[in-house]
C-alpha positions in Angstrom: 39.4 -6.8 20.0 42.8 -8.2 20.9 43.1 -6.0 24.0 40.4 -8.2 25.7 41.1 -11.6 27.1 38.3 -14.1 26.0 36.8 -14.0 29.5 36.7 -10.2 29.5 35.3 -10.3 26.0 32.5 -12.6 26.9 31.5 -10.4 29.8 31.5 -7.4 27.4 29.3 -9.0 24.8 27.0 -10.3 27.5 26.6 -7.0 29.4 27.1 -4.3 26.7 25.9 -6.1 23.5 23.2 -8.2 25.1 24.2 -11.6 23.7 22.7 -14.4 25.8 24.7 -17.1 27.5 23.4 -19.8 25.1 24.6 -17.9 22.1 28.0 -17.3 23.6 28.4 -21.0 24.6 27.3 -22.1 21.2 30.0 -20.0 19.6 32.6 -21.2 22.1 31.7 -24.8 21.2 31.5 -24.3 17.4 34.6 -22.2 16.6 38.3 -22.5 17.3 40.6 -19.7 18.1 40.0 -16.6 20.3 39.9 -14.2 17.3 37.3 -16.3 15.5 35.2 -16.6 18.6 35.2 -12.9 19.1 34.4 -12.3 15.4 31.5 -14.7 15.6 30.1 -13.0 18.7 30.2 -9.7 16.8 28.4 -11.3 13.8 25.7 -12.7 16.2 25.2 -9.3 17.7 24.9 -7.7 14.2 22.4 -10.4 13.2 20.2 -9.4 16.2 19.7 -6.0 14.4 21.4 -4.1 17.2 24.0 -2.5 14.9 21.3 -1.1 12.6 19.5 0.4 15.6 22.7 1.9 17.0 23.6 3.4 13.7 20.1 4.8 13.2 20.3 6.4 16.7 23.7 7.9 16.0 22.5 9.4 12.7 19.4 10.8 14.3 21.5 12.4 17.1 23.9 13.9 14.5 21.0 15.3 12.6 19.7 17.1 15.7 23.1 18.5 16.5 23.9 19.7 13.0 
């Protein structure tokens, strides 16, 4: 996470994780510190259920391979 500047990180979570601009701006406003903001963006993504879907798809793919 530290390899990304906050501006790069915001672009990443917007484009790759699908967080909307309102959520990103809310986190920026509500939290201090770059690390905490990045962490809260990951939490917001996880709460969308995307992590569960991703893990499910990875498991299904692995089952097909092995």
